[in-house]
All heavy atoms as a GROMACS GRO file, in nm:
protein
  625
    1MET      N    1   2.198   4.635  13.738
    1MET     CA    2   2.177   4.780  13.765
    1MET      C    3   2.245   4.859  13.659
    1MET      O    4   2.356   4.837  13.624
    1MET     CB    5   2.232   4.808  13.907
    1MET     CG    6   2.205   4.946  13.952
    1MET     SD    7   2.260   4.963  14.121
    1MET     CE    8   2.231   5.132  14.145
    2SER      N    9   2.173   4.959  13.608
    2SER     CA   10   2.228   5.039  13.504
    2SER      C   11   2.319   5.150  13.561
    2SER      O   12   2.304   5.187  13.677
    2SER     CB   13   2.115   5.103  13.418
    2SER     OG   14   2.041   5.189  13.499
    3GLU      N   15   2.405   5.201  13.476
    3GLU     CA   16   2.499   5.306  13.516
    3GLU      C   17   2.430   5.434  13.546
    3GLU      O   18   2.335   5.472  13.474
    3GLU     CB   19   2.605   5.325  13.405
    3GLU     CG   20   2.703   5.432  13.437
    3GLU     CD   21   2.796   5.459  13.318
    3GLU    OE1   22   2.764   5.425  13.205
    3GLU    OE2   23   2.907   5.511  13.348
    4SER      N   24   2.464   5.503  13.650
    4SER     CA   25   2.403   5.628  13.684
    4SER      C   26   2.436   5.737  13.579
    4SER      O   27   2.551   5.740  13.527
    4SER     CB   28   2.458   5.677  13.822
    4SER     OG   29   2.417   5.809  13.850
    5ARG      N   30   2.345   5.817  13.551
    5ARG     CA   31   2.362   5.925  13.453
    5ARG      C   32   2.367   6.061  13.524
    5ARG      O   33   2.363   6.165  13.460
    5ARG     CB   34   2.248   5.931  13.351
    5ARG     CG   35   2.243   5.802  13.267
    5ARG     CD   36   2.347   5.803  13.167
    5ARG     NE   37   2.326   5.697  13.068
    5ARG     CZ   38   2.409   5.679  12.971
    5ARG    NH1   39   2.515   5.748  12.960
    5ARG    NH2   40   2.385   5.582  12.884
    6ASP      N   41   2.381   6.059  13.656
    6ASP     CA   42   2.388   6.182  13.733
    6ASP      C   43   2.500   6.272  13.689
    6ASP      O   44   2.492   6.396  13.694
    6ASP     CB   45   2.395   6.157  13.882
    6ASP     CG   46   2.270   6.094  13.941
    6ASP    OD1   47   2.164   6.103  13.874
    6ASP    OD2   48   2.276   6.040  14.053
    7TYR      N   49   2.609   6.209  13.642
    7TYR     CA   50   2.728   6.293  13.602
    7TYR      C   51   2.688   6.379  13.484
    7TYR      O   52   2.746   6.492  13.466
    7TYR     CB   53   2.849   6.205  13.570
    7TYR     CG   54   2.841   6.128  13.443
    7TYR    CD1   55   2.908   6.178  13.328
    7TYR    CD2   56   2.776   6.004  13.435
    7TYR    CE1   57   2.901   6.104  13.212
    7TYR    CE2   58   2.777   5.936  13.318
    7TYR     CZ   59   2.837   5.985  13.205
    7TYR     OH   60   2.838   5.913  13.086
    8LEU      N   61   2.595   6.336  13.400
    8LEU     CA   62   2.552   6.419  13.284
    8LEU      C   63   2.475   6.542  13.335
    8LEU      O   64   2.496   6.653  13.284
    8LEU     CB   65   2.466   6.339  13.192
    8LEU     CG   66   2.535   6.223  13.119
    8LEU    CD1   67   2.438   6.140  13.042
    8LEU    CD2   68   2.648   6.275  13.031
    9GLU      N   69   2.388   6.524  13.432
    9GLU     CA   70   2.317   6.636  13.492
    9GLU      C   71   2.418   6.727  13.559
    9GLU      O   72   2.408   6.850  13.549
    9GLU     CB   73   2.214   6.584  13.595
    9GLU     CG   74   2.140   6.703  13.660
    9GLU     CD   75   2.039   6.659  13.765
    9GLU    OE1   76   2.022   6.536  13.786
    9GLU    OE2   77   1.976   6.747  13.823
   10LEU      N   78   2.513   6.668  13.631
   10LEU     CA   79   2.617   6.746  13.696
   10LEU      C   80   2.694   6.830  13.596
   10LEU      O   81   2.716   6.953  13.626
   10LEU     CB   82   2.710   6.650  13.771
   10LEU     CG   83   2.815   6.698  13.863
   10LEU    CD1   84   2.759   6.784  13.972
   10LEU    CD2   85   2.891   6.580  13.918
   11THR      N   86   2.730   6.777  13.488
   11THR     CA   87   2.802   6.849  13.383
   11THR      C   88   2.721   6.963  13.330
   11THR      O   89   2.766   7.078  13.317
   11THR     CB   90   2.848   6.755  13.266
   11THR    OG1   91   2.925   6.650  13.320
   11THR    CG2   92   2.921   6.827  13.160
   12PHE      N   93   2.593   6.935  13.296
   12PHE     CA   94   2.505   7.038  13.241
   12PHE      C   95   2.486   7.152  13.339
   12PHE      O   96   2.496   7.268  13.303
   12PHE     CB   97   2.373   6.970  13.203
   12PHE     CG   98   2.271   7.072  13.152
   12PHE    CD1   99   2.283   7.127  13.025
   12PHE    CD2  100   2.166   7.113  13.232
   12PHE    CE1  101   2.192   7.218  12.976
   12PHE    CE2  102   2.075   7.203  13.186
   12PHE     CZ  103   2.087   7.259  13.056
   13ARG      N  104   2.458   7.117  13.462
   13ARG     CA  105   2.435   7.221  13.563
   13ARG      C  106   2.559   7.305  13.589
   13ARG      O  107   2.550   7.424  13.612
   13ARG     CB  108   2.384   7.162  13.696
   13ARG     CG  109   2.256   7.084  13.682
   13ARG     CD  110   2.137   7.177  13.714
   13ARG     NE  111   2.016   7.105  13.698
   13ARG     CZ  112   1.929   7.076  13.793
   13ARG    NH1  113   1.954   7.109  13.920
   13ARG    NH2  114   1.819   7.006  13.769
   14SER      N  115   2.676   7.244  13.582
   14SER     CA  116   2.799   7.317  13.607
   14SER      C  117   2.819   7.418  13.493
   14SER      O  118   2.870   7.530  13.516
   14SER     CB  119   2.922   7.227  13.618
   14SER     OG  120   2.953   7.167  13.494
   15ILE      N  121   2.788   7.381  13.371
   15ILE     CA  122   2.794   7.478  13.261
   15ILE      C  123   2.711   7.597  13.286
   15ILE      O  124   2.751   7.713  13.264
   15ILE     CB  125   2.756   7.408  13.126
   15ILE    CG1  126   2.859   7.300  13.090
   15ILE    CG2  127   2.740   7.509  13.015
   15ILE    CD1  128   2.816   7.211  12.977
   16ASN      N  129   2.590   7.575  13.337
   16ASN     CA  130   2.501   7.684  13.370
   16ASN      C  131   2.561   7.778  13.478
   16ASN      O  132   2.543   7.899  13.473
   16ASN     CB  133   2.362   7.639  13.411
   16ASN     CG  134   2.288   7.581  13.298
   16ASN    OD1  135   2.307   7.614  13.183
   16ASN    ND2  136   2.193   7.494  13.325
   17CYS      N  137   2.624   7.716  13.577
   17CYS     CA  138   2.680   7.791  13.686
   17CYS      C  139   2.794   7.885  13.635
   17CYS      O  140   2.796   8.005  13.669
   17CYS     CB  141   2.742   7.702  13.793
   17CYS     SG  142   2.621   7.610  13.891
   18PHE      N  143   2.881   7.832  13.552
   18PHE     CA  144   2.990   7.911  13.498
   18PHE      C  145   2.940   8.009  13.397
   18PHE      O  146   2.995   8.120  13.386
   18PHE     CB  147   3.099   7.819  13.437
   18PHE     CG  148   3.187   7.758  13.543
   18PHE    CD1  149   3.174   7.625  13.575
   18PHE    CD2  150   3.288   7.830  13.605
   18PHE    CE1  151   3.255   7.566  13.670
   18PHE    CE2  152   3.368   7.777  13.699
   18PHE     CZ  153   3.353   7.641  13.734
   19ALA      N  154   2.839   7.975  13.318
   19ALA     CA  155   2.786   8.064  13.215
   19ALA      C  156   2.718   8.187  13.276
   19ALA      O  157   2.716   8.296  13.221
   19ALA     CB  158   2.689   7.992  13.125
   20ASP      N  159   2.665   8.168  13.395
   20ASP     CA  160   2.590   8.273  13.465
   20ASP      C  161   2.680   8.399  13.484
   20ASP      O  162   2.647   8.505  13.437
   20ASP     CB  163   2.546   8.215  13.600
   20ASP     CG  164   2.482   8.319  13.690
   20ASP    OD1  165   2.451   8.428  13.644
   20ASP    OD2  166   2.461   8.286  13.809
   21ASP      N  167   2.793   8.381  13.545
   21ASP     CA  168   2.885   8.495  13.573
   21ASP      C  169   3.032   8.462  13.553
   21ASP      O  170   3.119   8.538  13.593
   21ASP     CB  171   2.859   8.553  13.714
   21ASP     CG  172   2.882   8.450  13.824
   21ASP    OD1  173   2.924   8.336  13.795
   21ASP    OD2  174   2.862   8.485  13.941
   22GLY      N  175   3.056   8.346  13.495
   22GLY     CA  176   3.197   8.308  13.462
   22GLY      C  177   3.269   8.245  13.580
   22GLY      O  178   3.386   8.213  13.568
   23ARG      N  179   3.201   8.224  13.689
   23ARG     CA  180   3.262   8.164  13.811
   23ARG      C  181   3.161   8.083  13.886
   23ARG      O  182   3.045   8.084  13.854
   23ARG     CB  183   3.318   8.276  13.899
   23ARG     CG  184   3.215   8.376  13.939
   23ARG     CD  185   3.266   8.506  13.999
   23ARG     NE  186   3.365   8.487  14.101
   23ARG     CZ  187   3.435   8.582  14.152
   23ARG    NH1  188   3.412   8.705  14.117
   23ARG    NH2  189   3.527   8.561  14.244
   24ILE      N  190   3.210   8.011  13.984
   24ILE     CA  191   3.123   7.928  14.067
   24ILE      C  192   3.142   7.972  14.212
   24ILE      O  193   3.254   8.002  14.251
   24ILE     CB  194   3.148   7.776  14.047
   24ILE    CG1  195   3.041   7.696  14.105
   24ILE    CG2  196   3.284   7.741  14.096
   24ILE    CD1  197   3.042   7.550  14.054
   25ASP      N  198   3.039   7.973  14.289
   25ASP     CA  199   3.051   8.007  14.431
   25ASP      C  200   3.024   7.885  14.517
   25ASP      O  201   2.984   7.779  14.462
   25ASP     CB  202   2.962   8.128  14.470
   25ASP     CG  203   2.813   8.102  14.455
   25ASP    OD1  204   2.767   7.986  14.471
   25ASP    OD2  205   2.742   8.196  14.424
   26ALA      N  206   3.038   7.899  14.644
   26ALA     CA  207   3.024   7.786  14.737
   26ALA      C  208   2.885   7.723  14.730
   26ALA      O  209   2.870   7.599  14.726
   26ALA     CB  210   3.059   7.826  14.877
   27ASP      N  211   2.783   7.806  14.723
   27ASP     CA  212   2.644   7.752  14.720
   27ASP      C  213   2.619   7.674  14.590
   27ASP      O  214   2.557   7.570  14.593
   27ASP     CB  215   2.543   7.867  14.730
   27ASP     CG  216   2.538   7.922  14.868
   27ASP    OD1  217   2.569   7.851  14.968
   27ASP    OD2  218   2.500   8.042  14.884
   28GLU      N  219   2.667   7.724  14.478
   28GLU     CA  220   2.652   7.652  14.351
   28GLU      C  221   2.727   7.521  14.355
   28GLU      O  222   2.675   7.417  14.310
   28GLU     CB  223   2.703   7.740  14.237
   28GLU     CG  224   2.618   7.863  14.205
   28GLU     CD  225   2.681   7.959  14.109
   28GLU    OE1  226   2.806   7.972  14.106
   28GLU    OE2  227   2.605   8.024  14.032
   29LEU      N  228   2.847   7.522  14.409
   29LEU     CA  229   2.923   7.396  14.419
   29LEU      C  230   2.860   7.294  14.512
   29LEU      O  231   2.854   7.175  14.483
   29LEU     CB  232   3.066   7.427  14.463
   29LEU     CG  233   3.167   7.312  14.458
   29LEU    CD1  234   3.170   7.243  14.321
   29LEU    CD2  235   3.305   7.358  14.497
   30LYS      N  236   2.800   7.342  14.620
   30LYS     CA  237   2.729   7.253  14.710
   30LYS      C  238   2.608   7.189  14.642
   30LYS      O  239   2.580   7.069  14.658
   30LYS     CB  240   2.683   7.329  14.833
   30LYS     CG  241   2.791   7.365  14.928
   30LYS     CD  242   2.740   7.447  15.044
   30LYS     CE  243   2.852   7.495  15.133
   30LYS     NZ  244   2.804   7.584  15.240
   31LYS      N  245   2.538   7.266  14.561
   31LYS     CA  246   2.425   7.212  14.487
   31LYS      C  247   2.469   7.108  14.385
   31LYS      O  248   2.402   7.006  14.364
   31LYS     CB  249   2.346   7.326  14.416
   31LYS     CG  250   2.271   7.413  14.513
   31LYS     CD  251   2.202   7.530  14.445
   31LYS     CE  252   2.137   7.621  14.547
   31LYS     NZ  253   2.086   7.744  14.491
   32LEU      N  254   2.583   7.134  14.320
   32LEU     CA  255   2.634   7.037  14.226
   32LEU      C  256   2.673   6.906  14.297
   32LEU      O  257   2.646   6.796  14.250
   32LEU     CB  258   2.751   7.092  14.151
   32LEU     CG  259   2.723   7.209  14.053
   32LEU    CD1  260   2.850   7.266  13.998
   32LEU    CD2  261   2.629   7.164  13.943
   33TYR      N  262   2.741   6.922  14.410
   33TYR     CA  263   2.780   6.803  14.487
   33TYR      C  264   2.658   6.723  14.533
   33TYR      O  265   2.659   6.601  14.533
   33TYR     CB  266   2.867   6.843  14.607
   33TYR     CG  267   2.921   6.727  14.680
   33TYR    CD1  268   3.010   6.641  14.624
   33TYR    CD2  269   2.874   6.693  14.808
   33TYR    CE1  270   3.058   6.527  14.692
   33TYR    CE2  271   2.918   6.588  14.878
   33TYR     CZ  272   3.011   6.501  14.819
   33TYR     OH  273   3.054   6.392  14.885
   34ALA      N  274   2.551   6.794  14.569
   34ALA     CA  275   2.428   6.724  14.612
   34ALA      C  276   2.375   6.635  14.497
   34ALA      O  277   2.317   6.531  14.524
   34ALA     CB  278   2.323   6.827  14.655
   35ILE      N  279   2.387   6.678  14.375
   35ILE     CA  280   2.345   6.594  14.260
   35ILE      C  281   2.424   6.466  14.258
   35ILE      O  282   2.370   6.355  14.240
   35ILE     CB  283   2.364   6.668  14.128
   35ILE    CG1  284   2.270   6.789  14.118
   35ILE    CG2  285   2.345   6.579  14.007
   35ILE    CD1  286   2.304   6.884  14.006
   36ALA      N  287   2.554   6.476  14.282
   36ALA     CA  288   2.641   6.358  14.278
   36ALA      C  289   2.613   6.260  14.391
   36ALA      O  290   2.622   6.141  14.371
   36ALA     CB  291   2.791   6.402  14.288
   37GLU      N  292   2.573   6.312  14.505
   37GLU     CA  293   2.548   6.222  14.618
   37GLU      C  294   2.403   6.183  14.644
   37GLU      O  295   2.374   6.110  14.732
   37GLU     CB  296   2.614   6.279  14.746
   37GLU     CG  297   2.553   6.402  14.799
   37GLU     CD  298   2.614   6.449  14.930
   37GLU    OE1  299   2.704   6.382  14.982
   37GLU    OE2  300   2.571   6.552  14.978
   38LYS      N  301   2.316   6.227  14.556
   38LYS     CA  302   2.171   6.205  14.578
   38LYS      C  303   2.137   6.055  14.578
   38LYS      O  304   2.042   6.016  14.642
   38LYS     CB  305   2.086   6.281  14.484
   38LYS     CG  306   2.081   6.231  14.341
   38LYS     CD  307   1.990   6.320  14.258
   38LYS     CE  308   1.995   6.282  14.112
   38LYS     NZ  309   1.919   6.370  14.029
   39ASP      N  310   2.212   5.970  14.507
   39ASP     CA  311   2.185   5.830  14.513
   39ASP      C  312   2.262   5.751  14.620
   39ASP      O  313   2.263   5.631  14.626
   39ASP     CB  314   2.207   5.765  14.374
   39ASP     CG  315   2.352   5.778  14.326
   39ASP    OD1  316   2.434   5.831  14.400
   39ASP    OD2  317   2.379   5.726  14.215
   40GLY      N  318   2.337   5.829  14.700
   40GLY     CA  319   2.413   5.768  14.809
   40GLY      C  320   2.554   5.730  14.773
   40GLY      O  321   2.630   5.690  14.864
   41VAL      N  322   2.588   5.738  14.649
   41VAL     CA  323   2.723   5.701  14.604
   41VAL      C  324   2.775   5.802  14.507
   41VAL      O  325   2.707   5.834  14.408
   41VAL     CB  326   2.720   5.560  14.532
   41VAL    CG1  327   2.859   5.527  14.479
   41VAL    CG2  328   2.668   5.456  14.625
   42VAL      N  329   2.895   5.850  14.529
   42VAL     CA  330   2.965   5.936  14.430
   42VAL      C  331   3.052   5.845  14.348
   42VAL      O  332   3.156   5.802  14.394
   42VAL     CB  333   3.044   6.053  14.503
   42VAL    CG1  334   3.112   6.140  14.396
   42VAL    CG2  335   2.957   6.132  14.595
   43ASP      N  336   3.004   5.820  14.228
   43ASP     CA  337   3.075   5.724  14.142
   43ASP      C  338   3.195   5.789  14.073
   43ASP      O  339   3.217   5.907  14.082
   43ASP     CB  340   2.983   5.653  14.044
   43ASP     CG  341   2.922   5.748  13.940
   43ASP    OD1  342   2.988   5.845  13.898
   43ASP    OD2  343   2.806   5.719  13.897
   44ASP      N  344   3.271   5.708  13.999
   44ASP     CA  345   3.391   5.758  13.931
   44ASP      C  346   3.362   5.869  13.831
   44ASP      O  347   3.442   5.965  13.821
   44ASP     CB  348   3.465   5.644  13.863
   44ASP     CG  349   3.531   5.550  13.964
   44ASP    OD1  350   3.552   5.592  14.079
   44ASP    OD2  351   3.563   5.434  13.928
   45ASN      N  352   3.254   5.858  13.757
   45ASN     CA  353   3.222   5.963  13.659
   45ASN      C  354   3.190   6.095  13.732
   45ASN      O  355   3.233   6.200  13.687
   45ASN     CB  356   3.103   5.924  13.575
   45ASN     CG  357   3.141   5.821  13.466
   45ASN    OD1  358   3.250   5.830  13.411
   45ASN    ND2  359   3.049   5.731  13.436
   46GLU      N  360   3.114   6.086  13.838
   46GLU     CA  361   3.082   6.207  13.916
   46GLU      C  362   3.206   6.265  13.979
   46GLU      O  363   3.225   6.389  13.981
   46GLU     CB  364   2.979   6.175  14.025
   46GLU     CG  365   2.846   6.132  13.963
   46GLU     CD  366   2.753   6.063  14.060
   46GLU    OE1  367   2.801   6.003  14.158
   46GLU    OE2  368   2.630   6.061  14.032
   47LYS      N  369   3.297   6.183  14.028
   47LYS     CA  370   3.421   6.231  14.083
   47LYS      C  371   3.502   6.303  13.979
   47LYS      O  372   3.560   6.410  14.003
   47LYS     CB  373   3.505   6.118  14.140
   47LYS     CG  374   3.445   6.059  14.268
   47LYS     CD  375   3.531   5.938  14.318
   47LYS     CE  376   3.464   5.878  14.446
   47LYS     NZ  377   3.544   5.762  14.491
   48ARG      N  378   3.508   6.248  13.860
   48ARG     CA  379   3.581   6.306  13.750
   48ARG      C  380   3.525   6.446  13.714
   48ARG      O  381   3.600   6.542  13.699
   48ARG     CB  382   3.576   6.219  13.627
   48ARG     CG  383   3.644   6.267  13.503
   48ARG     CD  384   3.634   6.169  13.384
   48ARG     NE  385   3.500   6.120  13.362
   48ARG     CZ  386   3.401   6.186  13.300
   48ARG    NH1  387   3.421   6.309  13.256
   48ARG    NH2  388   3.286   6.131  13.283
   49VAL      N  389   3.397   6.455  13.707
   49VAL     CA  390   3.330   6.582  13.673
   49VAL      C  391   3.355   6.686  13.786
   49VAL      O  392   3.387   6.800  13.760
   49VAL     CB  393   3.181   6.565  13.646
   49VAL    CG1  394   3.107   6.697  13.633
   49VAL    CG2  395   3.161   6.479  13.523
   50LEU      N  396   3.342   6.639  13.911
   50LEU     CA  397   3.363   6.734  14.022
   50LEU      C  398   3.509   6.782  14.025
   50LEU      O  399   3.532   6.903  14.051
   50LEU     CB  400   3.324   6.666  14.152
   50LEU     CG  401   3.176   6.652  14.177
   50LEU    CD1  402   3.146   6.553  14.291
   50LEU    CD2  403   3.111   6.789  14.208
   51LYS      N  404   3.602   6.693  14.000
   51LYS     CA  405   3.741   6.737  13.999
   51LYS      C  406   3.767   6.838  13.888
   51LYS      O  407   3.836   6.937  13.905
   51LYS     CB  408   3.835   6.615  13.977
   51LYS     CG  409   3.849   6.526  14.094
   51LYS     CD  410   3.942   6.409  14.059
   51LYS     CE  411   3.950   6.307  14.174
   51LYS     NZ  412   4.040   6.196  14.135
   52ASN      N  413   3.704   6.814  13.776
   52ASN     CA  414   3.716   6.907  13.661
   52ASN      C  415   3.656   7.046  13.696
   52ASN      O  416   3.719   7.147  13.667
   52ASN     CB  417   3.649   6.852  13.540
   52ASN     CG  418   3.677   6.932  13.415
   52ASN    OD1  419   3.613   7.039  13.399
   52ASN    ND2  420   3.759   6.880  13.328
   53ILE      N  421   3.546   7.045  13.762
   53ILE     CA  422   3.480   7.173  13.801
   53ILE      C  423   3.573   7.248  13.898
   53ILE      O  424   3.601   7.365  13.883
   53ILE     CB  425   3.342   7.146  13.871
   53ILE    CG1  426   3.248   7.091  13.768
   53ILE    CG2  427   3.290   7.271  13.937
   53ILE    CD1  428   3.120   7.034  13.826
   54ILE      N  429   3.625   7.176  13.998
   54ILE     CA  430   3.712   7.236  14.101
   54ILE      C  431   3.839   7.289  14.032
   54ILE      O  432   3.888   7.397  14.068
   54ILE     CB  433   3.745   7.138  14.210
   54ILE    CG1  434   3.619   7.112  14.294
   54ILE    CG2  435   3.859   7.186  14.298
   54ILE    CD1  436   3.630   6.997  14.391
   55SER      N  437   3.891   7.222  13.932
   55SER     CA  438   4.016   7.263  13.867
   55SER      C  439   3.998   7.393  13.790
   55SER      O  440   4.094   7.462  13.762
   55SER     CB  441   4.065   7.154  13.771
   55SER     OG  442   3.987   7.148  13.653
   56ARG      N  443   3.872   7.430  13.761
   56ARG     CA  444   3.843   7.553  13.686
   56ARG      C  445   3.831   7.677  13.772
   56ARG      O  446   3.820   7.787  13.726
   56ARG     CB  447   3.717   7.536  13.605
   56ARG     CG  448   3.734   7.427  13.499
   56ARG     CD  449   3.611   7.414  13.412
   56ARG     NE  450   3.626   7.306  13.319
   56ARG     CZ  451   3.692   7.307  13.206
   56ARG    NH1  452   3.757   7.419  13.174
   56ARG    NH2  453   3.699   7.205  13.124
   57VAL      N  454   3.833   7.657  13.904
   57VAL     CA  455   3.822   7.768  14.000
   57VAL      C  456   3.961   7.843  14.004
   57VAL      O  457   4.060   7.781  14.029
   57VAL     CB  458   3.781   7.724  14.144
   57VAL    CG1  459   3.787   7.838  14.239
   57VAL    CG2  460   3.648   7.653  14.138
   58LYS      N  461   3.953   7.969  13.980
   58LYS     CA  462   4.073   8.051  13.980
   58LYS      C  463   4.102   8.099  14.120
   58LYS      O  464   4.010   8.126  14.201
   58LYS     CB  465   4.060   8.172  13.886
   58LYS     CG  466   4.043   8.133  13.743
   58LYS     CD  467   4.023   8.250  13.653
   58LYS     CE  468   4.008   8.203  13.514
   58LYS     NZ  469   3.904   8.276  13.443
   59GLU      N  470   4.231   8.109  14.153
   59GLU     CA  471   4.272   8.158  14.286
   59GLU      C  472   4.208   8.293  14.321
   59GLU      O  473   4.166   8.316  14.431
   59GLU     CB  474   4.426   8.169  14.292
   59GLU     CG  475   4.480   8.195  14.428
   59GLU     CD  476   4.460   8.076  14.524
   59GLU    OE1  477   4.468   7.957  14.478
   59GLU    OE2  478   4.446   8.103  14.645
   60SER      N  479   4.197   8.378  14.221
   60SER     CA  480   4.139   8.511  14.247
   60SER      C  481   3.989   8.506  14.280
   60SER      O  482   3.938   8.602  14.334
   60SER     CB  483   4.161   8.602  14.123
   60SER     OG  484   4.093   8.550  14.009
   61GLU      N  485   3.923   8.396  14.252
   61GLU     CA  486   3.779   8.379  14.281
   61GLU      C  487   3.754   8.314  14.417
   61GLU      O  488   3.643   8.307  14.462
   61GLU     CB  489   3.715   8.295  14.170
   61GLU     CG  490   3.724   8.351  14.034
   61GLU     CD  491   3.686   8.249  13.926
   61GLU    OE1  492   3.663   8.133  13.957
   61GLU    OE2  493   3.680   8.298  13.812
   62MET      N  494   3.860   8.267  14.474
   62MET     CA  495   3.849   8.185  14.597
   62MET      C  496   3.818   8.273  14.715
   62MET      O  497   3.884   8.373  14.746
   62MET     CB  498   3.982   8.111  14.622
   62MET     CG  499   3.971   8.006  14.723
   62MET     SD  500   3.885   7.854  14.668
   62MET     CE  501   3.994   7.792  14.545
   63ASP      N  502   3.715   8.237  14.791
   63ASP     CA  503   3.691   8.298  14.925
   63ASP      C  504   3.684   8.183  15.022
   63ASP      O  505   3.700   8.066  14.987
   63ASP     CB  506   3.562   8.380  14.924
   63ASP     CG  507   3.435   8.301  14.893
   63ASP    OD1  508   3.439   8.174  14.902
   63ASP    OD2  509   3.332   8.363  14.857
   64SER      N  510   3.672   8.217  15.150
   64SER     CA  511   3.681   8.112  15.254
   64SER      C  512   3.568   8.006  15.239
   64SER      O  513   3.592   7.888  15.257
   64SER     CB  514   3.684   8.172  15.393
   64SER     OG  515   3.566   8.243  15.418
   65ALA      N  516   3.449   8.054  15.206
   65ALA     CA  517   3.339   7.956  15.195
   65ALA      C  518   3.363   7.860  15.078
   65ALA      O  519   3.338   7.736  15.091
   65ALA     CB  520   3.208   8.031  15.170
   66LEU      N  521   3.410   7.909  14.967
   66LEU     CA  522   3.440   7.822  14.852
   66LEU      C  523   3.554   7.726  14.886
   66LEU      O  524   3.546   7.608  14.848
   66LEU     CB  525   3.472   7.911  14.727
   66LEU     CG  526   3.494   7.831  14.599
   66LEU    CD1  527   3.379   7.736  14.565
   66LEU    CD2  528   3.522   7.927  14.485
   67GLN      N  529   3.657   7.775  14.950
   67GLN     CA  530   3.768   7.689  14.990
   67GLN      C  531   3.726   7.579  15.081
   67GLN      O  532   3.765   7.464  15.063
   67GLN     CB  533   3.881   7.774  15.054
   67GLN     CG  534   4.006   7.690  15.084
   67GLN     CD  535   4.073   7.637  14.960
   67GLN    OE1  536   4.116   7.714  14.876
   67GLN    NE2  537   4.080   7.506  14.946
   68GLU      N  538   3.640   7.610  15.178
   68GLU     CA  539   3.589   7.509  15.273
   68GLU      C  540   3.509   7.401  15.193
   68GLU      O  541   3.520   7.283  15.220
   68GLU     CB  542   3.504   7.574  15.381
   68GLU     CG  543   3.578   7.647  15.482
   68GLU     CD  544   3.489   7.717  15.584
   68GLU    OE1  545   3.376   7.670  15.602
   68GLU    OE2  546   3.533   7.816  15.645
   69THR      N  547   3.425   7.447  15.100
   69THR     CA  548   3.344   7.356  15.024
   69THR      C  549   3.432   7.264  14.939
   69THR      O  550   3.409   7.143  14.932
   69THR     CB  551   3.247   7.433  14.933
   69THR    OG1  552   3.166   7.518  15.018
   69THR    CG2  553   3.155   7.341  14.854
   70ILE      N  554   3.532   7.324  14.872
   70ILE     CA  555   3.625   7.244  14.791
   70ILE      C  556   3.696   7.144  14.881
   70ILE      O  557   3.708   7.024  14.842
   70ILE     CB  558   3.726   7.337  14.716
   70ILE    CG1  559   3.653   7.409  14.605
   70ILE    CG2  560   3.842   7.255  14.664
   70ILE    CD1  561   3.733   7.515  14.540
   71ASN      N  562   3.743   7.182  14.992
   71ASN     CA  563   3.812   7.089  15.083
   71ASN      C  564   3.724   6.974  15.123
   71ASN      O  565   3.771   6.861  15.128
   71ASN     CB  566   3.865   7.169  15.208
   71ASN     CG  567   3.975   7.263  15.183
   71ASN    OD1  568   4.038   7.263  15.076
   71ASN    ND2  569   3.999   7.355  15.274
   72ALA      N  570   3.600   7.002  15.156
   72ALA     CA  571   3.506   6.897  15.197
   72ALA      C  572   3.482   6.799  15.084
   72ALA      O  573   3.479   6.680  15.101
   72ALA     CB  574   3.378   6.960  15.244
   73ILE      N  575   3.464   6.849  14.963
   73ILE     CA  576   3.444   6.764  14.845
   73ILE      C  577   3.562   6.684  14.812
   73ILE      O  578   3.555   6.566  14.781
   73ILE     CB  579   3.395   6.848  14.726
   73ILE    CG1  580   3.253   6.907  14.753
   73ILE    CG2  581   3.395   6.769  14.596
   73ILE    CD1  582   3.208   7.009  14.648
   74GLU      N  583   3.682   6.746  14.823
   74GLU     CA  584   3.807   6.673  14.789
   74GLU      C  585   3.831   6.554  14.884
   74GLU      O  586   3.901   6.462  14.848
   74GLU     CB  587   3.924   6.767  14.785
   74GLU     CG  588   3.926   6.855  14.661
   74GLU     CD  589   4.045   6.951  14.652
   74GLU    OE1  590   4.102   6.983  14.756
   74GLU    OE2  591   4.073   6.990  14.540
   75VAL      N  592   3.773   6.557  15.001
   75VAL     CA  593   3.789   6.442  15.093
   75VAL      C  594   3.722   6.321  15.029
   75VAL      O  595   3.775   6.208  15.041
   75VAL     CB  596   3.725   6.476  15.231
   75VAL    CG1  597   3.702   6.351  15.313
   75VAL    CG2  598   3.808   6.581  15.306
   76VAL      N  599   3.613   6.343  14.956
   76VAL     CA  600   3.541   6.230  14.893
   76VAL      C  601   3.597   6.196  14.758
   76VAL      O  602   3.616   6.080  14.724
   76VAL     CB  603   3.392   6.266  14.882
   76VAL    CG1  604   3.316   6.161  14.808
   76VAL    CG2  605   3.333   6.292  15.021
   77VAL      N  606   3.626   6.298  14.677
   77VAL     CA  607   3.663   6.272  14.538
   77VAL      C  608   3.813   6.268  14.515
   77VAL      O  609   3.858   6.224  14.411
   77VAL     CB  610   3.599   6.377  14.437
   77VAL    CG1  611   3.447   6.380  14.455
   77VAL    CG2  612   3.659   6.516  14.455
   78GLY      N  613   3.888   6.315  14.608
   78GLY     CA  614   4.033   6.324  14.589
   78GLY      C  615   4.071   6.457  14.526
   78GLY      O  616   3.986   6.536  14.489
   79LYS      N  617   4.200   6.477  14.513
   79LYS     CA  618   4.246   6.599  14.446
   79LYS      C  619   4.279   6.581  14.303
   79LYS      O  620   4.299   6.479  14.253
   79LYS     CB  621   4.369   6.653  14.520
   79LYS     CG  622   4.336   6.708  14.654
   79LYS     CD  623   4.450   6.783  14.707
   79LYS     CE  624   4.408   6.851  14.838
   79LYS     NZ  625   4.501   6.944  14.887
   0.00000   0.00000   0.00000
């Protein structure tokens, strides 16, 4: 079985999310996470990319919906 390339799509789409308005919201993050889990497994590369995306969220941009989404994703990918 070949290595999943979903993390490349995830990276590309995240760039578009941040380029749009310089930030990411809960809906955008949920869509990115859906890319990672579409094959049923969030692999190490996808986890790495998701952690990197989450690390770029500034405290001033955080709202309750985004915090809930981050918390749910961190259960799977770790902090």
